[in-house]
Backbone as CSV, one residue per row, in Angstrom:
resi,resn,N_x,N_y,N_z,CA_x,CA_y,CA_z,C_x,C_y,C_z
1,UNK,-16.235,3.515,29.985,-15.066,3.953,30.329,-14.177,5.205,29.765
2,UNK,-13.945,6.240,30.326,-13.569,7.412,29.902,-11.989,7.299,30.410
3,UNK,-10.806,8.004,29.380,-9.831,8.347,29.523,-9.819,9.631,30.321
4,UNK,-8.891,9.630,31.350,-8.359,11.099,32.086,-7.001,11.496,31.702
5,UNK,-6.672,12.655,31.703,-5.569,13.124,31.526,-4.869,12.676,32.827
6,UNK,-3.750,12.651,32.864,-2.703,12.459,34.059,-1.249,12.683,33.626
7,UNK,-0.401,12.949,34.641,0.971,13.173,34.602,1.657,12.032,34.702
8,UNK,2.251,11.657,33.878,3.347,10.219,33.768,4.663,10.761,34.581
9,UNK,4.857,9.923,35.570,6.270,9.940,36.394,7.207,9.355,35.743
10,UNK,8.493,9.920,35.948,9.347,9.348,35.240,9.637,7.905,35.923
11,UNK,10.165,7.062,35.153,10.426,5.631,35.548,11.629,5.394,36.357
12,UNK,11.812,4.233,37.237,12.667,3.876,38.160,12.756,2.393,37.575
13,UNK,13.985,2.012,37.196,14.513,0.685,36.812,14.822,-0.110,38.226
14,UNK,14.803,-1.512,38.109,15.427,-2.200,38.758,16.367,-3.366,38.288
15,UNK,17.139,-3.926,38.496,17.976,-5.139,38.167,17.149,-5.961,37.161
16,UNK,17.519,-6.562,35.964,16.845,-7.509,35.379,17.280,-8.742,35.419
17,UNK,16.301,-9.618,35.236,16.762,-11.414,35.398,16.665,-11.547,33.851
18,UNK,17.245,-12.836,33.498,17.388,-12.924,31.925,15.987,-13.187,31.549
19,UNK,15.287,-13.892,32.395,13.939,-14.493,31.781,12.623,-13.359,31.675
20,UNK,13.325,-12.334,32.348,12.191,-11.227,32.199,11.935,-10.896,30.854
21,UNK,10.308,-10.377,30.735,9.715,-9.765,29.528,10.515,-8.646,29.623
22,UNK,11.099,-8.089,28.145,11.739,-6.667,28.234,10.899,-5.789,27.698
23,UNK,10.878,-4.422,27.998,9.889,-3.296,27.460,10.630,-2.285,26.738
24,UNK,9.931,-1.702,25.678,10.651,-0.811,24.811,9.691,0.206,24.476
25,UNK,9.761,1.248,24.527,8.691,2.552,23.942,9.265,2.646,22.738
26,UNK,8.106,2.642,22.004,7.953,3.011,20.496,7.256,4.560,20.244
27,UNK,7.801,4.938,19.217,7.505,6.405,18.926,6.860,6.112,17.483
28,UNK,5.181,6.638,17.546,4.378,6.834,16.302,4.669,8.297,15.883
29,UNK,5.882,8.410,15.175,5.866,9.653,14.587,4.955,10.004,13.688
30,UNK,3.839,11.281,13.590,3.142,11.755,12.618,2.944,13.155,12.212
31,UNK,2.333,13.227,11.476,2.288,14.574,10.942,0.919,14.628,9.951
32,UNK,0.362,15.695,9.820,-0.778,16.051,9.237,-0.939,16.477,7.934
33,UNK,-1.246,15.893,6.738,-1.137,16.198,5.420,-2.245,16.243,4.756
34,UNK,-2.888,17.309,4.350,-4.129,17.581,3.658,-5.390,16.838,4.806
35,UNK,-5.214,17.437,5.876,-5.893,17.004,7.034,-6.288,15.593,7.117
36,UNK,-5.137,14.671,6.855,-4.875,12.997,7.094,-3.742,13.150,7.662
37,UNK,-3.541,11.854,8.727,-2.151,11.387,9.389,-1.392,10.907,8.173
38,UNK,-0.167,11.101,8.290,1.083,10.072,7.814,1.916,9.698,9.083
39,UNK,2.213,8.513,8.779,3.084,8.053,9.963,4.719,7.849,9.388
40,UNK,5.737,7.906,10.286,6.708,7.641,9.776,7.682,6.473,10.278
41,UNK,7.968,5.455,9.292,8.529,4.372,9.410,10.122,4.477,9.347
42,UNK,10.885,3.499,10.138,12.192,3.341,9.648,12.304,2.136,9.642
43,UNK,13.624,1.807,8.423,14.240,0.399,9.087,15.094,-0.156,9.765
44,UNK,14.783,-1.334,10.436,15.617,-1.692,11.448,17.023,-2.111,10.958
45,UNK,18.081,-1.975,11.968,19.435,-2.039,11.672,19.697,-3.334,10.687
46,UNK,19.082,-4.274,11.715,19.698,-5.448,10.909,19.101,-6.039,9.958
47,UNK,17.835,-6.511,9.957,17.135,-7.006,8.822,16.591,-5.883,7.766
48,UNK,16.604,-4.852,7.787,15.675,-3.716,6.834,14.259,-3.737,7.136
49,UNK,13.790,-4.391,8.274,12.063,-4.376,7.939,11.645,-3.084,8.293
50,UNK,10.581,-2.685,8.069,9.806,-1.222,8.607,9.347,-1.375,9.893
51,UNK,9.868,-0.541,10.807,9.372,-0.319,12.356,9.365,0.944,12.596
52,UNK,8.777,1.142,14.051,8.454,2.210,14.545,10.016,2.523,15.368
53,UNK,10.434,3.930,15.416,11.677,4.126,16.480,11.292,3.408,17.568
54,UNK,12.185,2.763,18.336,11.837,2.218,19.586,12.845,2.106,20.525
55,UNK,12.847,2.034,21.818,14.392,1.639,22.449,14.052,1.505,23.852
56,UNK,14.769,0.966,24.898,14.929,0.600,26.220,14.454,1.911,27.149
57,UNK,13.853,1.376,28.281,13.524,2.981,29.329,14.912,3.750,29.759
58,UNK,14.786,4.722,29.925,15.834,5.328,30.336,15.336,6.261,31.888
59,UNK,16.373,5.366,32.804,15.919,6.184,34.294,15.900,7.641,34.229
60,UNK,14.850,8.214,34.853,14.522,9.677,35.253,13.592,10.194,34.043
61,UNK,13.439,9.575,32.882,12.479,10.052,32.130,11.319,9.184,31.776
62,UNK,10.072,10.082,31.682,8.753,9.220,31.348,8.916,8.457,29.960
63,UNK,7.836,7.571,29.965,7.567,6.455,28.526,7.899,7.451,27.160
64,UNK,7.008,9.040,27.301,7.005,9.441,25.945,8.123,10.283,25.971
65,UNK,8.947,10.590,26.872,10.370,11.501,26.926,11.165,10.133,26.034
66,UNK,11.108,9.217,26.424,12.006,7.798,26.038,11.705,7.698,24.482
67,UNK,10.596,7.614,24.531,9.714,7.104,22.918,10.711,8.564,22.205
68,UNK,10.378,9.870,22.322,10.881,10.978,21.976,12.478,11.123,21.636
69,UNK,13.355,10.407,22.560,14.595,10.287,22.623,14.985,9.278,21.125
70,UNK,14.024,8.099,21.102,14.577,7.043,20.227,14.306,7.549,18.711
71,UNK,12.894,8.710,18.884,12.702,8.949,17.476,13.768,9.978,17.138
72,UNK,14.494,10.855,17.867,15.722,11.510,17.362,16.770,11.060,17.103
73,UNK,17.086,9.627,17.696,18.076,9.198,17.411,18.164,8.077,16.153
74,UNK,16.964,7.364,16.181,16.685,6.575,14.745,15.898,7.184,13.441
75,UNK,15.366,8.518,13.530,14.835,9.077,12.347,15.058,10.508,12.401
76,UNK,15.777,11.107,13.402,16.128,12.384,13.176,14.862,13.375,13.211
77,UNK,14.074,12.855,14.320,12.791,13.530,14.605,12.587,14.647,15.618
78,UNK,12.252,15.811,15.548,11.968,16.981,16.328,10.823,17.181,16.697
79,UNK,10.198,16.964,17.872,8.679,17.170,17.775,8.217,17.031,19.414
80,UNK,7.051,16.652,19.422,6.392,16.748,21.132,5.722,15.462,21.296
81,UNK,6.063,14.888,22.150,5.799,13.429,22.455,4.348,13.362,23.542
82,UNK,3.532,12.750,23.518,2.491,12.708,24.262,2.505,11.354,25.389
83,UNK,2.119,11.453,26.081,2.263,10.612,27.223,1.074,9.470,27.292
84,UNK,0.309,9.550,26.439,-0.965,8.576,26.204,-0.473,7.584,25.426
85,UNK,-0.489,6.352,26.096,-0.273,4.742,25.042,-1.093,4.457,24.374
86,UNK,-0.699,4.483,23.223,-1.777,4.140,22.029,-2.035,2.721,22.188
87,UNK,-1.067,1.692,22.721,-1.379,0.405,22.558,-0.008,-0.305,22.578
88,UNK,-0.086,-1.638,22.898,0.981,-2.781,23.037,1.053,-3.682,22.087
89,UNK,2.174,-3.915,21.603,2.521,-4.832,20.618,3.557,-5.984,20.908
90,UNK,3.651,-7.251,20.997,4.546,-8.287,21.207,5.558,-8.400,20.215
91,UNK,6.857,-8.642,20.224,7.569,-9.041,19.478,8.869,-9.853,19.988
92,UNK,9.872,-10.351,19.218,10.919,-10.969,19.591,12.024,-9.941,19.265
93,UNK,12.937,-9.341,19.846,14.133,-8.929,19.783,14.993,-9.623,19.573
94,UNK,16.365,-9.463,18.241,17.097,-10.338,18.098,18.218,-9.757,18.418
95,UNK,19.249,-10.429,19.525,20.275,-9.441,20.187,21.368,-10.026,19.422
96,UNK,21.654,-11.401,19.197,22.589,-12.035,18.283,21.893,-13.332,17.828
97,UNK,22.536,-13.975,16.684,21.915,-14.906,15.630,21.194,-16.273,16.835
98,UNK,21.779,-16.261,18.052,21.572,-17.520,18.929,20.360,-16.810,19.856
99,UNK,20.198,-15.673,20.041,19.374,-15.310,21.155,18.264,-14.022,20.785
100,UNK,17.106,-14.218,21.329,15.688,-13.546,21.130,15.247,-13.168,22.698
101,UNK,15.027,-11.752,22.608,14.659,-11.496,23.870,13.158,-11.295,23.710
102,UNK,12.005,-11.767,24.698,10.817,-11.373,24.798,10.536,-9.992,24.793
103,UNK,9.706,-9.235,24.127,9.450,-7.624,24.535,8.195,-7.478,24.212
104,UNK,7.922,-6.700,25.124,6.470,-5.468,24.780,6.860,-4.089,24.250
105,UNK,6.233,-3.857,23.350,6.603,-2.264,22.718,5.199,-1.692,23.193
106,UNK,5.425,-0.471,23.867,4.248,0.546,24.391,4.751,1.582,23.461
107,UNK,3.260,2.023,22.657,3.492,2.747,21.610,3.011,4.358,22.076
108,UNK,3.591,5.320,21.716,3.354,6.639,22.246,3.576,7.601,20.937
109,UNK,2.640,8.494,20.922,2.572,9.319,19.508,3.155,10.469,19.878
110,UNK,4.129,10.991,18.775,4.926,11.883,18.503,4.609,12.798,17.570
111,UNK,4.305,14.085,17.456,4.002,14.926,16.520,5.175,15.542,16.166
112,UNK,5.317,15.021,14.762,6.787,15.692,14.169,6.625,17.245,13.920
113,UNK,7.518,17.763,14.422,7.658,19.346,14.142,8.698,19.792,12.710
114,UNK,9.738,19.198,12.746,10.572,18.981,11.786,11.562,17.687,12.015
115,UNK,12.164,17.328,10.306,12.976,15.997,10.447,14.463,16.733,10.104
116,UNK,15.433,16.248,10.618,16.990,16.602,10.283,17.508,15.507,9.766
117,UNK,18.744,16.150,8.756,19.107,15.236,7.828,20.448,14.669,8.764
118,UNK,20.800,14.921,10.037,22.090,14.915,10.427,21.447,14.429,11.939
119,UNK,21.537,13.084,12.073,21.246,12.786,13.314,21.927,11.304,13.732
120,UNK,21.994,10.946,14.978,22.666,9.462,15.400,22.673,8.685,14.424
121,UNK,21.291,7.819,13.884,21.587,6.705,13.024,21.505,6.989,11.696
122,UNK,21.619,7.929,11.083,20.845,8.573,9.427,21.847,7.583,8.608
123,UNK,23.002,7.184,9.009,23.659,6.359,8.054,23.520,4.916,7.975
124,UNK,22.477,4.424,9.020,22.224,3.039,9.424,20.595,2.808,8.975
125,UNK,20.021,3.835,8.558,18.663,3.415,8.573,17.775,4.336,7.639
126,UNK,16.933,3.665,6.885,15.750,4.644,5.754,14.693,4.942,6.630
127,UNK,13.933,6.037,6.415,12.587,6.262,6.911,11.746,6.742,5.835
128,UNK,10.645,6.679,5.814,9.467,7.120,4.882,8.278,7.590,5.634
129,UNK,7.631,8.574,4.893,6.057,8.773,5.359,5.314,7.680,4.591
130,UNK,4.140,7.571,5.744,3.048,6.435,4.668,1.970,6.780,5.516
131,UNK,0.751,6.625,4.851,-0.616,6.822,5.354,-0.760,5.303,6.269
132,UNK,-1.534,5.549,7.389,-1.752,4.325,8.521,-1.746,3.184,7.568
133,UNK,-2.658,2.966,6.515,-3.228,1.571,5.955,-1.711,1.128,5.458
134,UNK,-1.012,1.952,4.627,0.278,1.367,4.147,1.221,0.746,5.159
135,UNK,1.293,1.875,5.977,2.502,1.628,6.832,1.876,0.487,7.822
136,UNK,0.403,0.328,7.879,0.146,-1.128,8.549,0.504,-2.466,7.785
137,UNK,0.251,-1.995,6.571,0.862,-3.413,5.707,2.276,-3.654,5.821
138,UNK,3.159,-2.589,6.284,4.657,-2.856,6.198,5.199,-3.280,7.371
139,UNK,4.681,-3.485,8.348,5.121,-3.829,9.646,4.809,-5.488,9.955
140,UNK,5.576,-6.099,10.704,5.387,-7.709,10.533,4.529,-7.957,12.009
141,UNK,4.456,-7.185,12.804,3.795,-7.440,14.194,2.274,-7.134,13.653
142,UNK,1.315,-8.244,14.022,-0.052,-7.739,13.876,-0.718,-6.932,14.743
143,UNK,-0.347,-6.986,16.062,-0.792,-5.965,16.929,-0.364,-4.513,16.830
144,UNK,0.785,-4.398,16.547,1.413,-3.015,15.910,0.464,-2.843,14.354
145,UNK,0.355,-3.486,13.481,-0.169,-3.167,12.636,-1.686,-2.652,12.852
146,UNK,-2.667,-3.409,13.708,-3.568,-2.507,14.011,-3.651,-1.270,14.699
147,UNK,-2.662,-0.969,15.603,-2.333,0.367,16.388,-2.121,1.122,15.235
148,UNK,-1.229,1.311,14.142,-1.189,1.992,13.017,-2.560,2.267,12.158
149,UNK,-3.070,1.144,11.664,-4.057,1.211,10.926,-5.484,2.035,11.514
150,UNK,-5.379,1.972,12.878,-6.531,2.862,13.382,-6.140,4.059,14.342
151,UNK,-4.826,4.766,14.016,-4.371,5.534,14.465,-5.417,6.876,14.028
152,UNK,-5.597,7.782,15.125,-6.281,8.962,14.764,-5.860,9.912,15.434
153,UNK,-5.072,11.093,15.325,-4.520,11.847,16.154,-5.629,12.802,16.876
154,UNK,-6.786,13.006,16.329,-7.768,13.862,16.687,-8.291,13.477,17.913
155,UNK,-8.196,11.845,18.274,-8.551,11.381,19.392,-7.751,11.288,20.598
156,UNK,-6.358,11.987,20.335,-5.378,12.352,21.268,-6.036,13.161,22.830
157,UNK,-5.831,12.897,24.024,-6.025,13.596,24.768,-5.054,14.799,24.949
158,UNK,-5.502,16.021,24.887,-4.787,17.021,25.049,-4.106,17.499,26.158
């Protein structure tokens, strides 16, 4: 099987039902240092766990554009998003102490061109560059860890 480039269309949302599996778009923000990839992780606002920036679908935007928006809001990233989904991971999103929403995170690569210090959630999160193996060891979700561990920017469809 081969992957073919395609143009991702903006998404349209339908009303949600409480029992629906939710979808979030995650940004795997990366840069190359000495010809080796580094991945930017941020801390979650609640528990302080290391995560990828991620958020809900935005009507009229593609998944990659949504991931880039989250990368800006949560990590101050300016860059270029790819529409190639690298993989999917499952997790429970805690909305309050009594409720968890089942979620699927779709991971989209974002090539970082610059980081700013003044961004919407700068006072709520920490951010850190890590090599893929170290980033994989820091996240809680095994499926996400596998995506990070095997990330190779050279394999991205241009």
